[in-house]
N, C-alpha and C positions, 0 to 999 in steps of 0.2 A: 432627514423628515422630521420636524418638529411634534413631538409628543411629551404632552403633560403627565405630571403625576408621578414623577421620580421613576422612569424606566427601569427595571432591573435586569430579567433577563428576557431572551429573545429566541423562539425556537420554529423549525421549520415543520409544517404539518402537511402541506402536498408542496409539488413543485414550483407553485406560483403564489405561495399563500403563507404568511410568516404570524408567528402571536408572540404579542410584548406583554408582560406583566406591569402594571404600574401600581408601586406598594403605596401611594399616597391617594391614590385613586379608588382604591379596592375594585379595579376594573382589568379586564384582558382586552389588548386592541387587536382585532385581525387586518393585518395588512397585506393588501396585495403588490405583490412584487415587479408584475409587468410595467404598471405605471404608479409608484409608489403613492398609496393614499390607505389610509385608514377606512374599510370597507364597512365595517360595525365592532361598537364597544360591548364587553357583555360584562355585567354585574358579576362580579363573586365575592368572597368574604375578604374583611379586612387584611392587609398587607399580603396580598399574593407575590410569592416569591420565584418558586419555578412553576414552568410551564412545559409539560410533556405531552406530544399527540400521539395519537394512538395509530397504528403501522395504516389504517385505511385513510387516516387523515381527518376523518367526520368528528371525533369526537377529541379531547384533550384533559389533561389531570392537571389542578393547581394546586399547588400548596399556599394554604392560606393560614397563614399563622396564627393571628390572634382568634380566629374561630376554632384554632385544632382541628384543622379537617382537610382533607384531600377533596376540593370541590372538582365535579365531573362537568366539563361544558358541551353542550353542543354546537360545534363550529357551523353549522350550515343555518341552523335555527338562532343562534345568537342569544342562548339563554344558558343558564345554569341548570342542569335536569337533576342532581343530587349532591349528596355530601357525604364522605366517609369519615366517620371522627376516629382520631388517633390517639388522644391523650397527649398533651404537650402540644409546642408549635413546631409543624411539620417545617421543614428546610429544604434539603434535596431530595431528589427524586429521579428514578429511574424504571423503564419498562425492562419486563424479561425477555429474550428473543422471540419468543412465542408472543407475544403482545397480551398475555392472561392475568400476569400477575404484575405489582408496582411495586417497588421497594424504594419507602422514603426514610430518612433520618429525621429525627427529633431531638429538642433542644432537651430532652429528658436523658441523652446520650443513649439514644437507642435507634437502633434498625426495626423497622415493623414491616411484613410482607402482605400484601392486600390482594384478597381473589378479586377481581375485577367484575365477574359473574355474580358472584355471592354479594360485593358489595361490602366487604368486612374484612377484618384483619385474619390472617391465619395462622401467621406466626411472628415470632419478634425476639432478638437478643440484644444484650447491651453491648457497646463499643466505644472504645478510648474515646474519652474528653471532647464529643460532639461530632456534627458534621456536617458541614455547611453545603456541600459539594459529595455526588456520588457519580461514579462511571462505571458502565459494565464492559468485559473484558469482550475480544469480539466473539470467542467462543460461548459465551452465553452463561458460561459457568462459574465465573466469579465477579464479584464488584469490589470496588475501591471505594472506601470512603475518607476524606481527609478530616482529620481531625485538630481544627485549627488551634484549640486551647493548649494542645500536646507538643504541636508539631511531628505528629506521625500520621501515616497514612495506612489504613487498616484493609486486609485483602480477606473477603469474605465469601465462600464456599456457597452457591446458589443452585438448586432451592433448598439443599440441606440447612444454608442459614447458621453456618458454623465459621467461626475465626478460625483462619488459616497463617496469616502472618501480620507482624506489624514492621513498616518500613519507619525507622526515627530519622527526619529529616530536618528539623529542629525549626527555629522560626514560629511561621504563621500560615501554616499551610491551606491554600485557599481551593481552587480548580484544579481538577484533576484529569487526564484522558490518556488513551490507551492508542499505541498505533495500531492499523489495520491487522498487521501480522503477529501480533499479541506478543511482541517481544518488550517492548520497553512502555514506561509510564513516565509520564510528565508532567510535574505539579508547579504550579505557580506558587509565589511565596509572598505573605504580606510583610515580609521583613526585607525585600530585595533582592530576591533571587529567582531563579529558574532551576529544578532539580531533575535529573533523569534517572530513572531507575531500570536495571536490568531485571526483568523479571524471571527469567529463568535461574537466575542466582539469587535474586534477592538485594542485589547490592548497587548502591548508588555510584553511575559508570560517570555521570557529569554534573557539573555545576555550572550557570551562568551568573556572574553578579549582574544586576540590572540595577543598584543603588538607590531604589525608591520601589514603592509594594506593587507588586504584580497581583492581581486578582482574577480578572478572566484571562482563558486561554483555550485553546482549539487547535487542532490538526488541519492543516488544507486538504480537501477533499482528494485529493493525489499523494496525500502524506509526504509531500516534500518540505512542508513549512510550520514552522509553530506560529502560532497568532497570538500575544500577548497585551493583554491592557493593562496600562499603568493607572491605577487609580488616582492618584494624587496629583499626577504628573500631565496628566491629559492627552498621554497617546497612546497609539497602539504600535506595536514591533512586529514585524515581519522575518523570523530568521530560517534560516536555513536548520532542517532539522539534525541532518547529518553532522553538519559541521560547528554547528552552533554560532554561525557569523551571521552578524545583522546585516539585514538584505534593505532594509528599509524602515524609516522611523515616520510615522504619519501625527501629524498635531491635528487631533480632532478636538481638544478644549475638553471642558467638563468633567465627568468622573466616569469615564469609561467601566462598564460593568460586563456583564456576562456577554460570550459572542458563539453564533453560530454559523458553520462552514458545510455548505453542498453544493455537490457535483460541479458543474461551469459556472452557476449564478454568483452573486455576490456572495460578498464573507458580512455580514450583520452585526453590528455592536451596539447592545444597548447601553445608553449615557445617562446616567441619571440627573444630568442637567437638566434634561430635557428634549430628547431626540434621540433618533437612530443611525447609525451612519451606515451607509452602502459603501464596502470597500472591492474593488476590482483588480 
């Protein structure tokens, strides 16, 4: 489905609604999944990057880089209703398990914890060399932040917001995700590979060479497949999670960015060249 303004992130808000950030348009599009179409466009701050929906699916939180704020949008009313200033350009973001705290990384090499009821920063810590991507452990007690400039992934205890470990993977670490059982962390690397880290030991257990920049990454809803976007090759790979064997290569064209997978529905891939792909 064509979407202008350099789509970057795509996220599910409800079972039948997706949200797409448009970095060059200062907007988030609300997309119906049953009959793919944009139902409304919500204006936000400049260069919106990540979008995270509330557990109820009525609100969402957008990292707007150049306004140095987390924009809060009302999906049903189709408007921005608040902005929480963070100091520095916010990049990655993830919600706590209870949906009360948003954790966001900034280009000042920090992670901030924002109380959504108070709409203010309640804690922050430094992290190693910036983090464009964050993900949450299924237990809700840890976060993982990719340090793209240093090739490390930082493990952070929450809500204490305490750095526990760093995993030195090299290259340019981008999107990270954790398996449903909490045992494995997968990391896409823009230097051209996919890493697997065994979290109980903190050791890298496997690497799959891809030969070109990997950026977007997701696990299928059943945790059987790893879905990887190849930024400059215009391809999306479907990889068996357990064997790391390539199952399918999809030629999407363009520049596939971030990926959303959910339930029995389609996998959605935001493409910076001007569209979102549905993959079944």
